[in-house]
N, C-alpha and C positions, 0 to 999 in steps of 0.2 A: 366461410373464408375469413381469415384474420386480416383485418386492415389496420395493422399497426406499423408506424414507421420503422424502417430498418436501421436508421441512424439513431444512435444514443443522443446525439445533440438534438435531433428532430423530436425524439420521445420526450426528453426532458423539457423541451420548450413547449410541447403540447401539454404536458402534465402542469407545468407552471402555468400556462395560459388558462387552463381550465380552473386551476385553484384560485388564480388571481380573479378570474370572472365571478367565482362563487362568493369570494371574500368581499369583493368590491360591490357585487350585486346586493349582498345582504346589508352592506354599509349603506348602499343607495336606498334601499328599501326603509331602512331605519331613518335615514335622513328625510325621506319623503313623508313618513308618518310624523316625525317630529316637527317638520316645517308645517305641515298641515294643521297639526294639534295647536302649535304655538300661535300660529296666524289666526286660526278660528277662535282660540281663547282670547286673544288680544281684541279681535273685532267683537267678540260676544261681550267682554267687559265694557267696552264702549257703548255697545248697543244697550245692555242692561241699565247702565247709568242713566242714559238718555230716556229709555222706556219707562223706568221707575219714577223718574222726576215728573213725567206728564201723568203717569197713574196717580201719583200723589195729588197733583194739582186737579185731576178729575174728581178724586174722592173728597177733596177739601172744597170743591166748588169754586176754585180760584181761576179755573181755566176759562176764559172769556175770549170768544172770537177765534182767530187762526191759531193753530197750535205753534208755539214758539219753537225756533230751531236754533240751538246753541251750538251746533256741530259743523256749521258751514255747509249743510246739505250732504254730509257723509252718511248720517244715520236718517233712514226713512221712517217717519212716525204717523200712524193712523189711529184715529178713535172710531171703532166700528160698533153700531148698534146691533142688538140680537138679531134682527132680521137681516143683517148683511149690509145695511146702509152705512156708508162711510159718513160720520158725522163731523169730522174735521181731520186735517192732516197738515204736515209741514209743507212748506212750498215746494220741496223737492219731491214729496211724495204725492202731491195733489194730482199729479198727471197719470198715476197709476190707479188701476182697480185695486180691489181688496187685496192686500199683500200676502195673506195666507188664508186657507180654509180651515185651519184648526181652531176649534172653540174650546177653551179650557173648562172642565167641569168645575163645579163649586168646591170640591175636596182638593182640587190641584189647580190652584189659581194661576200659577206661573209655569209656563212651559217653554223650554229652549230647544232649538232645533236647527238643523242645516236642511234646507229644502231647495229643490231645484224644479220649480213648477213647470208645467208644460205650456202655459200660457205665454205666447210670444210677447205680449205686452209688459210682461214683468222681467226684472233682471233674471239671467240665467240661473245663477245660484246665489243664496243668500243665508247668512246666519240670522235667525228670526227669534225674538222673545215675544211670547204672547202673554198678556197680563189682564187677568179678570179682575176688574176694580173692586168688586164685593161679591158676596155669595147670593144675592138676590136674583131671582129669574130675570129681571130687567137690566141687570148689570151689563155695562158696555165692556168691550175689550180693547186694550191698547196694544197695537202691533208696532214694535220697533225692529227694523231690519237694516242689515249692513251688507252690501254686495261684496262678495268674495273676489279677490284679485284674479285677473284673468289667467295668470300662470298656474293658479290652482283649479281653473275650470277647463281650459282648453287643452291640457296635457303638456304643457310647456315645460313645467317642472319635471314631469317623468321623462320628457324627451332629453332635457338637459342632463339629468342624472344618467340616463342610459348612454348618451354620448360620453359622459365622463367615464362611465365603467369601461366602454370600449376603448377609450383612450388610455386608461390606466392599465387595462388588460394588454393592449398592444405594446405599451412601454415595458411592462413585466415580461412579456414574451421576448421582446427585443433584447433587453437587459440579459435575460436567461440565455438567449442565443449567443450572444457575445462572450458571457462569462463561461459557458460550457464549452464554446469554441475555443476560447483562450486556454481553459483547463485541459482540453482534450488535444491541443495542438502538439505537446510532446508526445502523447500516445501515437499520434499519426506519424511523427517523425520516427518513433520507434518502430513501428510498423513498416514503414518504408525502407529503414535501414535493414531490418531483419529479412525483408523480402529481397534485398540486393546481396545479403550475405549467403554464400553458398559453400559447399564443402571444399572448394578449391581456394577459398580466401576467408579463413575464420579468424583472421587477426583484426578485422574491423569490429567496432563496438557501437552500440546504440548510443545516442546522445543522453547524457544524465543530467536532468534538470537539478538545481540546488534545492536545498530544503530536506524535510523528513516527511514530506506527505506520501500518499499511497503511490502517486506515479513515480516519484523519486526512488521509492523502494521498489517498484516494478522494474525500473530501468537498472538499478543495482543488482536485482535478482536476474534480470536478462543477461547483464554483462558477466555476472558470476557463472551462470549456465553456459555462456560462450566461452569463458576461460576453461571451465571444466571439459566442454566439448573439443575446445582446440587442443588441450593437453591429451585427452584420450585419442584424438585423430593423430596428434604427433607421435604418442606412444605406439600406436598402430603402425604408423609408417616407419618409426624407427625399428619397431620389431621386424617388419618385412625387410627393411633395408639391412639390418643387422644380420638376420638370418640368411639372406641370399648372399652377403658378403662373407660371412664367416663360415658358413656351411659348405661353400662351394669347394674350397681346397681340400678338406678332408674327404669329401664326397668323391672328388676326382681321384685322390690318391687311393681311396678304398676301391673305387671302380677299376682303376688301373692294375692294382695288385690282384684282384679277383679275376679280371680278364686275362692277365698274364698266367695266373695259375690254371685258368681253364684252357688256355691255348697251348700251354706247354707243362702238362701235368708231370711228365717224366723228369724234367728239369727243375722242378720247384719243391722246396721242403714245404709240404703241406701244413705241417704242424706250425712251422714258423709263419706261414701265410696266414693261417687262422688266428694265430695270437696276434699278428700285426693288425688283422682285420677287426679283432675284438678290442684292441686298444683304440683303432679309429672309432668304432661304434661307441665305446665308452665316452670318448671326447665328444663325439656328436650328442650323445645323450646329455652329457653334462651342460653343453652349450645350449641345448634346447630347453633343458630345465631351467637354467639361468635367464634365458630370454623370456620364458613364460612367466617366471617370477617378477622380472622387470615389468612386463606388461600388466600384471595384476597389482602391483604395489600402488596403493593410493586411490584404487577404484572402490573402496568400500566393501562392505559385506563380511570382513573378518570381525569376529568378536574381540572387544578389547577387555582388559583386565588391568587390576593394579599388580604392578611388578616391582620387587625390590631388586634394584641393579646389582647390589653386592651379592645377594644370593644367586642372582642369574650368572654372574662372572664366577663365583666360587663353583657352581655346578659345571660350567663350561670348562673351567680349568681342571676340575677333577676327572672329567671324561677324557683329557688329553694326556698323551705320553709324548715328550720332547726330548730332543738331545740337548736342548738348550737350558739355562738356568732361568726359570720363570718365577718371578716374585710378584707379590701383590700387596696393595694397601687399600683395603675396602672398608669404607665407613658405612656403619649399619644404618638401616631405616632410610635409605635413599629410594623414595618410591616414585614411580612414573605411571602413567597410563598409556597402555599400548597393547600390540598383538605380540603375545609371547614368542610364537614361532618366528616372526620377522626380526625381533630384537635378538633372539638366539642367533639368527642367520648373520645379522649385522656384527655381532661380537666375534662370531666364528670366522667371518671374512677378515676382520681386522686382525685377529690372531693368526690366521693363515698367512696374511701378508707378513706380519712381523716375523713370524718364525721362518718364512722363506728367505728374508733378506738380512736377518739379524746375524751378528758375528758370533755372540756367546749368550747374550741375556735378552730377556723380554719382561717387561714390567707392566702391570694392570693396576690402574687406580680408580676408585669410585669416591666421590666426594660430593658435598652440597655446597653450592654457591648462591646464597640467598635463596631465591625462589626457583633455581635452576639446579638440575641434576647434571653432574660431570662425570664422564667416563673417558679415560685416557688409556691409550696403548702405545708403549714406547719400545723401540728396539734400538741396538747399539750398531746398526748396519751402516751402509754408505750414505744414508740420508737422501734427501730429495731436494734438488736446486729450487730456488725460489720461483723461477719462471715456469717451472713445470708443477707447482702444487696444485693448480686447478686442472691441468691436463690429466693427471693421474686418475681423476674421477670420470673421465670420459670413457665411453665403451670401447673396449679392445685397444686401448692405448698402451703402448710400451715405450720406455724412454731410452734405455741403452742395454748393452749386453749384460749388464748386472741385474736388470729388471726385464728380462727377455722372456719370450714364451718357452724357451727351453727350461726356465725354472719351474714350469707347471703352471696350472690354472687355466682358466679360460679368458682372462682379461676383462672379466665382468664383476669381479669380487668387490672393488672399491666403488663401482658404479651402483651395484646393487645396495651397498651399505649407505651411500649418500641418498639414494631414493628413499630408503626405508627411514632415515632420519628426518628427511623433509616431509614425508607422509605422516610423521608423528609430531610435526611441528617444531622440530629441533634442526640442528645444523651439524655437519661433520666437516672438519677441516684439518689442515696440517699446521701445527704450531712450531714455533722457532725452538730449536734444541742443539746444544753444543755438538752432539755427535748422534748420528742415526736419525730415525724419523719418530715423530710424535703426532698420533692422530687423536683428536679431541672431539668427543661427542657431547653435545649439550642439549637437554631436553627440559621442557617445563616440569616441574614437580606435580605430582597428583594433586589437583585442586581440592580434592576431598579431604586432604591432610593439612593441618596447620603448619605454617613456616616455622622452622626452628633456627636457632643461632647457627652460624656458619661452622662447620665441622670438617673433619679431614685434614689432610696435610695442606700447607700454604701453597700459594700458586708457584712460587719458586722452591724447588727442592733440590737436593743433591742428586747425583746420578743414581738411578735404581740399581 
């Protein structure tokens, strides 16, 4: 069974606490060793100085009477005969039995050690230096000893260091808990907001913290995903609404005609009824095709390629036969990145609209404006009032009798054209023009091609 905390905050805190305990533990062990070694060395130096001074006095024969004490009782000094009898001692060492059982051999006259004798009459732990005065068998040994501080003997140093490690580990864990909690607070807010967002309300967005860190990027990505989801749901709802609204009338007419022919076959011109039914079916098929195209635009999956707008426009004009005078001014090498089929449909819809409402002439222009590709389709028809220049891009919008359904089309052509333009990062709008209507498509040039000097006709031209 895995006993791992479920919370990221708890896991990070646990990991930080373990790492802190290991790091501080190693530091504490090092400090313990350093403090012990430095203290023992300091005490040993004082002990050696006092012991060797007495050893020199014994060797020179200048030691008479009680062993002198120049350390104020800090260093215990004894002179011991080969049999173990204490021949002399400082006043502080006189009350102790023999300080050490170590007897240096002739070839190693001086020995330093830390010893903790089991004799309760002696200090618990001491640094001791044993000095054999000479190499003769009858040589005496001078013992100099200094008692270790209590905190090195009774474990107080280790306890203090352990307490410091625990305190520092707890502080590191608390700091990690606070920092991780503060860092993850926006994530919790994002989670709560996402939990409250449902399919019935996709307009809400998660809070986006400032900065460029991972959490800010997560919030931006989540909001971008919600934007795309909202657009997809809106497109789906729009499709259902448009389909139910626009298909109802032709379906009802088709059903009425067919029921009338079925109920009164002798009074019905069957050929005329069939031709009328086929026209209604063609219209229904066109509407459904356009609605499906609107639903697919911008959803991704279509392969993009580099397209020369001049070549695209020339090919589209070559395929058409029109009663109108169609002119063009196509600047070469104006390339964009996009889906060819969709851009062909956009241009075709603009030309259909222009030919439907033009009085006598249609003009197509392709030009470069800095880093932007420009495509204009202009007609000399009745024009579009300023207040209606956005309405015409709405689905199934009709303005007046001059632009009514009787003129043909499904009422989706301009809506499809704008959707395609926006899906390619461009824009489609109606520009001011003295007579008729001018539709202008602007798209970013293919980034893989270097920008060139501005070409094509100037922004203000004469009538096409």
